[in-house]
N, C-alpha and C positions, 0 to 999 in steps of 0.2 A: 456683384456682393449684394443680397439684398438681405436687413435687415428688423426684423418684426419685432416687436412690442405692444404691449397689449395688457389694458388692464380691467376684474372684473371683478364686479359687485353681484351677491347671489341673495336672495331673498326668502324664505322660505316660509307656508303657513300650512300649521295642522287641523282640520276641525274633525271634531266629529258627530258623522251626525246620524245615528243610530247606535244601538249597543250593538248589532252588527259589522258596524260600515263606519269603514274613515277617509276620510279624501285633504290631502295633501295637495298643496298648489307652491310650482314655485316660476323663481322671476328672478329672469339674470341681464343684467348692464355693463356694459362694457367699451371699452375703444382702443384702439386697435391704430396705430401708424406702422407706415411700411414704408421703408429708405434704403432708394439702391445708390450704390455706389459707381454710376458708369465706369469712371475708366480704370474700374477692375477687372472688368469685362473683358472678356477675352473674345471675338468672333471670327469667322469663318477666312473674309481677305486680311486677316492681321498674323497668317500664319504660311511662312511662305513653305508655301509647296516642294521646296526642290532639301533644304536644310531643313522643314523643318520648327526651325525659330520664330518667335512669336516681337513681334512689330509694335509695339504700344507706342498703341498716340497714333496706326492709320488705317484705323476702319475709316472703312463713307456712311458708316450706320449711323442715325440722327439722333440725337442726344432727345430721350423726349423735355418737353417744355414742364411741369416739374419731378421733383425727382423726390419727393417726400408728397405718399398719401395716407391723408386720415380720415376718419365715420366714427361715429355712435349706432351701436348696433342694439338689436334686445332680444332674448327668448326668452320664453314660458310653455310649464307646460302641467300637468294635470296626475295626479295616481290615486287610481281607487280599491280601496284592501275592500271585502270583503271576509268576517269571522276570521279575520288572521292567518284563510289558507288563502285567496283567488287575488289575484292582482292584472285593475290591465292598468295602462298609463297610456298620452298619448302630450306628443312633446311641439311647436313650434320654432323655427330657429330662426333666427337672419329678416326676426319680422321688417326692418330695415329696409332689407337688399343696399346695403352701398356699393358703389362702384369705384372700383377697388383698384381704374387703371391709373396708369402714369400718365397717359395721351388726352386732351381736354376732346376731343373730338370723336376717340372711342371707347364702348361700354361694356367695363371687361365685370361686373354687378355681381355679389356673391346669392347666386338664388334662393326661397326659402328653399329649408328643409325637414320633412314634416318627419316623423319616429312617429310607429306603435305597438307596443308591444303591452304582456301580458304572459302569468305564469300561475302555479297552482305550486304546491307545498302536500307534498304528499307525507304524511306521518306513519311509522315501522318503527315495532317492543316498545309504546309508551312514551313515560316520562320520569327524567331525571328524579328525584326525588327532592335532592339538593341546591339544585339549577334550575327547579319545569322546563328545562327545556328540552326537546324530542331528543332520544337516543339512536335517531339512522330516519334523515329526512331526505325525497325522491323530490327533483322540483324540477317538471319542464319547463319550458315557454322560449314564446318566438319573439321577436324582433326586427320588423319591417322597416324599413328609409331609404325616401326617395328625394329626390334633389335635381329636378327639370327633369327629365331624361330619366336617370342613373337612376334603378329602383337593387334595393338590396334585404334578404329574406335571409337573418338567422334561424334556425331550430336545432336545440337541443338541449339541458339537464343540467343542473349539479348535482352531485351526487356526497352530502356532506352529514360526519359522522365526529362530531367533534373531538380532535380541534383537528381533524383533517378537510379541505371539499375537495372533491375533485367536478372538473368539464369537459363538458363533449357539447364542442355544436358543427352545425354543417353549416357554407357559407353558400348558397346560391346571387347567381346579377340575374335571372328570370331570361337568359341569353345562354351561359352555362354555369357549370359546380366552378365557384370559384375559388376557396376553401376548404379545411378543417380544422377547428379551435381545437384547442386541447390543456386544461386549466388543472395546477395546482396548489393546493389556499392550507393555511397551516394561524389557526385562531386563536391564538394564546392573553387570556387578560388580554388589557388595553390594545395591545401590536392585530394586529393582520399583516400577514405579508405572503406575495401570491407570483406564481411563474408563469405566463403561458406566449404558449407558440402557437403561432398561425401556419402551416401548411400549404404554399401555396396547390390548389392542382391546373388551374387553366397552363396557356401555351404559353404563361410569364414564368414557367417554378422552374426550368432551366437557368434564369436569372437569375434569380432572387433569391434562392437558398429558403425560404422561406423567414419566417418573423423571433427573434428572442424581446422579451418584455417579464422585468420587474419590477414590483408597487410590494412601500409599508409607507401600512397604514397606523397610524395614532390616535387611537379616539381621547379622545381630552373630554373627561365631564363638568361643565364650568361651574354649575350650577351645586351637583353633589347630590340637584331630583332624580330617586327613583324613571326607568324610564314609563312612559305613560300607558297600560290599560289600555289594549285595545291599534296598537303601535302595527302601522301597517308590516307587515316582513316578509321584504324580498331581496334582492344576491346581495350579498355582499362584493362583490367581485366581477 
């Protein structure tokens, strides 16, 4: 049994570069602690080959010198928005590359992860005169991630007609098609509700059966101020 605890602090800053361009910067600091309960693990040599019974405490596996590892990690990113229509961003995660190994003689670093994403908002049907929001939005976007030798590209789009948001993405790991993601979301005042289904296309599809995800978000306007003009409009789901 492995227990993971994490404390995260996030800070963001908005900078207006011009009447048509805005820059957002985000920083994250986190503290991670992982604890392993060695006496709760079951190894192959603990299982009786005849009866299948488990003999606790009979394993020849050597317990690591430390059963708890902890680390401090940092991440950061930038998001540039132009004319409230185009956006492009970059982020770097695990800047400290912490070693999460329980064995002092081995290295199990959490490698740097880079993320690049970009997209645009195409408006149709004008804007609602009451809310000043577009009646229909098509938002194609790309997301690329790399960690060590693992690479992944998501390509897809959002379709938004208030209060409904639909999404479809194709995921590729540069070796073979990996999956297709479907999204349906509802935006109602300060609430956001979303359902996502991840359909596996790789050889694991017969075992995974896909993945389901539900999200519920409540927006809190702490100071009661209106949103800043020129704010970067990017996907909310």
